N, C-alpha and C positions, 0 to 999 in steps of 0.2 A: 958312380951311379952311370949306367948307359945313356947314350944320346938316342933321341928319337930320330928314326931314319925318315925323312920325308922327301926322299929323291923320288918316289913313285906317285905321290900326291897329284902332280901337275896331269900325269897321264889318266889317272883314275877319275879326275875332275872333268878333264876335257872329253872323256868317252862316256861320262855319267851325262852330261848335258844333252848329246843328240839321243841318247837313250831315253831320257825323260821326255823328250820333244816328240819322239815317235810313239811312246807309250800314251801321251796325250792325245795325239792325232788319231790313234786306234781307238781311244775311248770316245772321242767325239764323233768318230764314224758310226759307233754303235748306237749313238743316242737317237732317239725319235724326236723329231721336231714336229710338233701338232700346229696345224694351221689355225690362225685366230678365228673366232667365230664370225660368221658373215654380218655385215652390217644391216641391220634392219631399219627401216624408216619409221619413225614413231608414228602412231596415229593420233594427230594433232586435231582438235576440233577448234573451227574459227568461230568465235561468237561475234555476232553484229552488234557492236556497241553505237549508239548514236554519235558519239564524238569521233569514231573512225570515219564516218562518212564525210566529214568535211575538214578542210585544212583549218586550224585554229592556231593562234599566237597570242600569248600574253605580253602585253606591253607595260612596261613600267611608265609611270606618269612622267611627263616632260619635267626636265628640270628647269625651274623658273629662276632667272637672274635675280640675285638679291635686290630687293627694293629698298632705295634710301630715302 
């Protein structure tokens, strides 16, 4: 049974890697990159609520020390 000749594999693999790299770079050069859509500020309506006119804070009742 004849042996498989692997003496040229190293050269083939080492020349294939730059060739694949160059082919990918050429593919990427031909791609068209579209700009993202411009950011639009949403039209938000401000509603006047009575609780927005003043500062309020809800306090918990004071803790009472236990009576004995």
